[in-house]
N, CA, C and O atoms as CSV, one atom per row, in Angstrom:
chain,resi,resn,atom,element,x,y,z
A,1,THR,N,N,-20.019,31.760,-25.829
A,1,THR,CA,C,-20.715,32.905,-25.270
A,1,THR,C,C,-19.977,33.472,-24.057
A,1,THR,O,O,-20.447,34.420,-23.428
A,2,GLY,N,N,-18.825,32.893,-23.733
A,2,GLY,CA,C,-18.070,33.364,-22.569
A,2,GLY,C,C,-17.202,34.564,-22.901
A,2,GLY,O,O,-17.209,35.059,-24.028
A,3,PRO,N,N,-16.452,35.028,-21.905
A,3,PRO,CA,C,-15.634,36.224,-22.080
A,3,PRO,C,C,-14.320,35.997,-22.815
A,3,PRO,O,O,-13.629,36.964,-23.136
A,4,GLY,N,N,-13.959,34.758,-23.087
A,4,GLY,CA,C,-12.670,34.482,-23.717
A,4,GLY,C,C,-11.586,34.293,-22.667
A,4,GLY,O,O,-11.823,34.456,-21.470
A,5,ILE,N,N,-10.404,33.951,-23.132
A,5,ILE,CA,C,-9.277,33.691,-22.234
A,5,ILE,C,C,-8.276,34.821,-22.402
A,5,ILE,O,O,-7.792,35.063,-23.507
A,6,PRO,N,N,-7.962,35.515,-21.312
A,6,PRO,CA,C,-7.011,36.632,-21.405
A,6,PRO,C,C,-5.645,36.182,-21.930
A,6,PRO,O,O,-5.195,35.074,-21.639
A,7,GLN,N,N,-5.002,37.034,-22.690
A,7,GLN,CA,C,-3.706,36.756,-23.299
A,7,GLN,C,C,-2.677,36.277,-22.271
A,7,GLN,O,O,-1.900,35.366,-22.559
A,8,GLU,N,N,-2.663,36.873,-21.090
A,8,GLU,CA,C,-1.627,36.570,-20.098
A,8,GLU,C,C,-1.693,35.144,-19.536
A,8,GLU,O,O,-0.727,34.688,-18.924
A,9,ILE,N,N,-2.808,34.434,-19.729
A,9,ILE,CA,C,-2.865,33.057,-19.223
A,9,ILE,C,C,-2.995,32.004,-20.322
A,9,ILE,O,O,-3.043,30.813,-20.015
A,10,ARG,N,N,-3.052,32.401,-21.573
A,10,ARG,CA,C,-3.228,31.435,-22.674
A,10,ARG,C,C,-2.130,30.384,-22.720
A,10,ARG,O,O,-2.402,29.221,-23.017
A,11,GLU,N,N,-0.899,30.775,-22.430
A,11,GLU,CA,C,0.212,29.827,-22.469
A,11,GLU,C,C,0.159,28.836,-21.309
A,11,GLU,O,O,0.848,27.817,-21.341
A,12,LEU,N,N,-0.638,29.115,-20.299
A,12,LEU,CA,C,-0.686,28.288,-19.096
A,12,LEU,C,C,-1.858,27.309,-19.056
A,12,LEU,O,O,-1.863,26.400,-18.226
A,13,ILE,N,N,-2.843,27.471,-19.924
A,13,ILE,CA,C,-4.087,26.733,-19.760
A,13,ILE,C,C,-3.961,25.222,-19.904
A,13,ILE,O,O,-4.803,24.488,-19.386
A,14,PHE,N,N,-2.930,24.738,-20.595
A,14,PHE,CA,C,-2.739,23.292,-20.743
A,14,PHE,C,C,-1.762,22.741,-19.701
A,14,PHE,O,O,-1.425,21.557,-19.745
A,15,THR,N,N,-1.305,23.570,-18.775
A,15,THR,CA,C,-0.377,23.172,-17.727
A,15,THR,C,C,-1.137,22.442,-16.619
A,15,THR,O,O,-2.148,22.945,-16.128
A,16,PRO,N,N,-0.649,21.239,-16.215
A,16,PRO,CA,C,-1.330,20.520,-15.134
A,16,PRO,C,C,-1.425,21.370,-13.861
A,16,PRO,O,O,-0.465,22.033,-13.468
A,17,PHE,N,N,-2.576,21.336,-13.245
A,17,PHE,CA,C,-2.889,22.011,-11.990
A,17,PHE,C,C,-3.053,23.524,-12.110
A,17,PHE,O,O,-3.223,24.202,-11.097
A,18,PHE,N,N,-3.006,24.065,-13.324
A,18,PHE,CA,C,-3.269,25.495,-13.490
A,18,PHE,C,C,-4.779,25.706,-13.510
A,18,PHE,O,O,-5.499,25.042,-14.255
A,19,THR,N,N,-5.240,26.618,-12.701
A,19,THR,CA,C,-6.664,26.941,-12.664
A,19,THR,C,C,-6.855,28.402,-12.303
A,19,THR,O,O,-6.013,29.001,-11.634
A,20,THR,N,N,-7.944,28.961,-12.738
A,20,THR,CA,C,-8.307,30.325,-12.353
A,20,THR,C,C,-9.456,30.297,-11.345
A,20,THR,O,O,-9.941,31.342,-10.910
A,21,LYS,N,N,-9.880,29.091,-10.982
A,21,LYS,CA,C,-10.990,28.945,-10.039
A,21,LYS,C,C,-10.502,29.089,-8.605
A,21,LYS,O,O,-9.308,28.990,-8.322
A,22,GLU,N,N,-11.437,29.319,-7.723
A,22,GLU,CA,C,-11.130,29.410,-6.296
A,22,GLU,C,C,-10.680,28.050,-5.775
A,22,GLU,O,O,-11.011,27.015,-6.353
A,23,GLU,N,N,-9.931,28.058,-4.691
A,23,GLU,CA,C,-9.469,26.818,-4.077
A,23,GLU,C,C,-10.662,25.928,-3.734
A,23,GLU,O,O,-11.656,26.385,-3.169
A,24,GLY,N,N,-10.540,24.647,-4.088
A,24,GLY,CA,C,-11.617,23.697,-3.835
A,24,GLY,C,C,-12.647,23.622,-4.953
A,24,GLY,O,O,-13.561,22.801,-4.885
A,25,GLU,N,N,-12.526,24.444,-5.962
A,25,GLU,CA,C,-13.498,24.485,-7.051
A,25,GLU,C,C,-13.068,23.684,-8.279
A,25,GLU,O,O,-13.885,23.438,-9.166
A,26,GLY,N,N,-11.831,23.285,-8.344
A,26,GLY,CA,C,-11.336,22.529,-9.488
A,26,GLY,C,C,-9.882,22.170,-9.280
A,26,GLY,O,O,-9.198,22.753,-8.439
A,27,THR,N,N,-9.418,21.209,-10.049
A,27,THR,CA,C,-8.039,20.753,-9.880
A,27,THR,C,C,-7.092,21.330,-10.926
A,27,THR,O,O,-5.876,21.301,-10.734
A,28,GLY,N,N,-7.618,21.847,-12.015
A,28,GLY,CA,C,-6.760,22.350,-13.072
A,28,GLY,C,C,-6.181,21.240,-13.924
A,28,GLY,O,O,-5.119,21.405,-14.524
A,29,LEU,N,N,-6.864,20.114,-13.983
A,29,LEU,CA,C,-6.357,18.980,-14.752
A,29,LEU,C,C,-7.124,18.724,-16.042
A,29,LEU,O,O,-6.637,17.980,-16.893
A,30,GLY,N,N,-8.275,19.296,-16.216
A,30,GLY,CA,C,-9.127,18.987,-17.363
A,30,GLY,C,C,-8.470,19.189,-18.716
A,30,GLY,O,O,-8.439,18.262,-19.526
A,31,LEU,N,N,-7.948,20.368,-18.978
A,31,LEU,CA,C,-7.347,20.637,-20.283
A,31,LEU,C,C,-6.030,19.897,-20.471
A,31,LEU,O,O,-5.726,19.455,-21.580
A,32,SER,N,N,-5.243,19.754,-19.407
A,32,SER,CA,C,-3.978,19.026,-19.551
A,32,SER,C,C,-4.242,17.547,-19.825
A,32,SER,O,O,-3.539,16.936,-20.630
A,33,LEU,N,N,-5.242,16.964,-19.168
A,33,LEU,CA,C,-5.595,15.563,-19.431
A,33,LEU,C,C,-6.165,15.401,-20.833
A,33,LEU,O,O,-5.830,14.449,-21.538
A,34,GLY,N,N,-7.012,16.316,-21.231
A,34,GLY,CA,C,-7.573,16.272,-22.578
A,34,GLY,C,C,-6.486,16.328,-23.638
A,34,GLY,O,O,-6.517,15.573,-24.609
A,35,LYS,N,N,-5.527,17.222,-23.452
A,35,LYS,CA,C,-4.430,17.350,-24.414
A,35,LYS,C,C,-3.579,16.081,-24.432
A,35,LYS,O,O,-3.134,15.648,-25.495
A,36,SER,N,N,-3.354,15.491,-23.273
A,36,SER,CA,C,-2.573,14.255,-23.176
A,36,SER,C,C,-3.272,13.107,-23.906
A,36,SER,O,O,-2.628,12.349,-24.630
A,37,ILE,N,N,-4.560,12.981,-23.721
A,37,ILE,CA,C,-5.322,11.909,-24.377
A,37,ILE,C,C,-5.304,12.091,-25.892
A,37,ILE,O,O,-5.066,11.135,-26.630
A,38,VAL,N,N,-5.551,13.293,-26.349
A,38,VAL,CA,C,-5.543,13.567,-27.792
A,38,VAL,C,C,-4.147,13.298,-28.367
A,38,VAL,O,O,-4.030,12.765,-29.471
A,39,SER,N,N,-3.099,13.656,-27.638
A,39,SER,CA,C,-1.720,13.426,-28.093
A,39,SER,C,C,-1.414,11.943,-28.245
A,39,SER,O,O,-0.670,11.556,-29.147
A,40,ARG,N,N,-1.975,11.113,-27.381
A,40,ARG,CA,C,-1.759,9.664,-27.481
A,40,ARG,C,C,-2.274,9.102,-28.795
A,40,ARG,O,O,-1.789,8.075,-29.270
A,41,PHE,N,N,-3.243,9.764,-29.373
A,41,PHE,CA,C,-3.796,9.346,-30.651
A,41,PHE,C,C,-3.180,10.129,-31.801
A,41,PHE,O,O,-3.738,10.182,-32.897
A,42,LYS,N,N,-2.009,10.746,-31.540
A,42,LYS,CA,C,-1.261,11.510,-32.545
A,42,LYS,C,C,-2.027,12.737,-33.038
A,42,LYS,O,O,-1.862,13.173,-34.178
A,43,GLY,N,N,-2.858,13.278,-32.166
A,43,GLY,CA,C,-3.640,14.451,-32.524
A,43,GLY,C,C,-3.173,15.694,-31.800
A,43,GLY,O,O,-2.161,15.682,-31.099
A,44,GLN,N,N,-3.922,16.761,-31.979
A,44,GLN,CA,C,-3.618,18.033,-31.341
A,44,GLN,C,C,-4.883,18.629,-30.731
A,44,GLN,O,O,-5.970,18.533,-31.302
A,45,LEU,N,N,-4.724,19.239,-29.577
A,45,LEU,CA,C,-5.776,20.030,-28.947
A,45,LEU,C,C,-5.254,21.453,-28.922
A,45,LEU,O,O,-4.224,21.730,-28.307
A,46,SER,N,N,-5.950,22.349,-29.580
A,46,SER,CA,C,-5.472,23.726,-29.667
A,46,SER,C,C,-6.584,24.704,-29.321
A,46,SER,O,O,-7.762,24.352,-29.265
A,47,LEU,N,N,-6.174,25.923,-29.094
A,47,LEU,CA,C,-7.087,27.000,-28.724
A,47,LEU,C,C,-7.135,28.018,-29.854
A,47,LEU,O,O,-6.105,28.474,-30.349
A,48,ARG,N,N,-8.343,28.360,-30.244
A,48,ARG,CA,C,-8.541,29.501,-31.154
A,48,ARG,C,C,-9.250,30.563,-30.332
A,48,ARG,O,O,-10.311,30.318,-29.758
A,49,GLU,N,N,-8.668,31.715,-30.283
A,49,GLU,CA,C,-9.143,32.747,-29.370
A,49,GLU,C,C,-9.584,34.000,-30.114
A,49,GLU,O,O,-8.889,34.502,-30.997
A,50,ASP,N,N,-10.746,34.484,-29.736
A,50,ASP,CA,C,-11.249,35.763,-30.217
A,50,ASP,C,C,-11.961,36.402,-29.038
A,50,ASP,O,O,-13.070,36.000,-28.688
A,51,LEU,N,N,-11.333,37.388,-28.427
A,51,LEU,CA,C,-11.892,37.986,-27.214
A,51,LEU,C,C,-13.257,38.621,-27.435
A,51,LEU,O,O,-14.000,38.823,-26.475
A,52,GLU,N,N,-13.601,38.937,-28.667
A,52,GLU,CA,C,-14.913,39.522,-28.929
A,52,GLU,C,C,-15.994,38.460,-29.049
A,52,GLU,O,O,-17.179,38.754,-28.886
A,53,VAL,N,N,-15.586,37.209,-29.338
A,53,VAL,CA,C,-16.558,36.135,-29.533
A,53,VAL,C,C,-16.452,35.088,-28.423
A,53,VAL,O,O,-17.471,34.583,-27.952
A,54,GLY,N,N,-15.249,34.764,-28.008
A,54,GLY,CA,C,-15.017,33.747,-26.994
A,54,GLY,C,C,-13.900,32.818,-27.422
A,54,GLY,O,O,-13.146,33.123,-28.346
A,55,SER,N,N,-13.798,31.687,-26.751
A,55,SER,CA,C,-12.736,30.719,-27.006
A,55,SER,C,C,-13.312,29.494,-27.688
A,55,SER,O,O,-14.471,29.130,-27.487
A,56,GLU,N,N,-12.472,28.868,-28.499
A,56,GLU,CA,C,-12.869,27.650,-29.186
A,56,GLU,C,C,-11.704,26.677,-29.087
A,56,GLU,O,O,-10.576,27.012,-29.450
A,57,PHE,N,N,-11.975,25.479,-28.597
A,57,PHE,CA,C,-10.961,24.436,-28.530
A,57,PHE,C,C,-11.175,23.498,-29.703
A,57,PHE,O,O,-12.294,23.059,-29.972
A,58,ILE,N,N,-10.092,23.198,-30.395
A,58,ILE,CA,C,-10.165,22.387,-31.600
A,58,ILE,C,C,-9.350,21.115,-31.403
A,58,ILE,O,O,-8.176,21.162,-31.036
A,59,ILE,N,N,-9.996,19.975,-31.655
A,59,ILE,CA,C,-9.316,18.680,-31.613
A,59,ILE,C,C,-9.113,18.238,-33.055
A,59,ILE,O,O,-10.063,18.156,-33.833
A,60,THR,N,N,-7.862,17.955,-33.397
A,60,THR,CA,C,-7.515,17.477,-34.732
A,60,THR,C,C,-6.879,16.108,-34.584
A,60,THR,O,O,-5.893,15.946,-33.865
A,61,LEU,N,N,-7.450,15.122,-35.270
A,61,LEU,CA,C,-6.928,13.754,-35.227
A,61,LEU,C,C,-6.561,13.302,-36.638
A,61,LEU,O,O,-7.207,13.689,-37.611
A,62,PRO,N,N,-5.514,12.478,-36.738
A,62,PRO,CA,C,-5.143,11.986,-38.066
A,62,PRO,C,C,-6.173,10.994,-38.578
A,62,PRO,O,O,-6.863,10.334,-37.801
A,63,LYS,N,N,-6.265,10.902,-39.886
A,63,LYS,CA,C,-7.160,9.947,-40.507
A,63,LYS,C,C,-6.620,8.540,-40.273
A,63,LYS,O,O,-5.427,8.283,-40.435
A,64,VAL,N,N,-7.511,7.642,-39.892
A,64,VAL,CA,C,-7.118,6.258,-39.617
A,64,VAL,C,C,-7.155,5.456,-40.912
A,64,VAL,O,O,-8.137,5.483,-41.654
A,65,LYS,N,N,-6.065,4.744,-41.164
A,65,LYS,CA,C,-6.005,3.893,-42.359
A,65,LYS,C,C,-6.657,2.558,-42.041
A,65,LYS,O,O,-6.476,2.012,-40.953
A,66,LYS,N,N,-7.411,2.038,-42.988
A,66,LYS,CA,C,-8.101,0.756,-42.785
A,66,LYS,C,C,-7.234,-0.386,-43.254
A,66,LYS,O,O,-7.639,-1.545,-43.165
């Protein structure tokens, strides 16, 4: 239900310490840490963007063999 992520910052959102918040409001580590954790499990964290609808983050993990 949000406004979406502008094109000019989409490439930066997974960068450590990148934030659009005011100073003292966040560290800019959430998405970079999330992507790092998902990567450790051989997965992917990606962004699907539609400025008319909003942003959607997708986590894809490989199937675990038993």
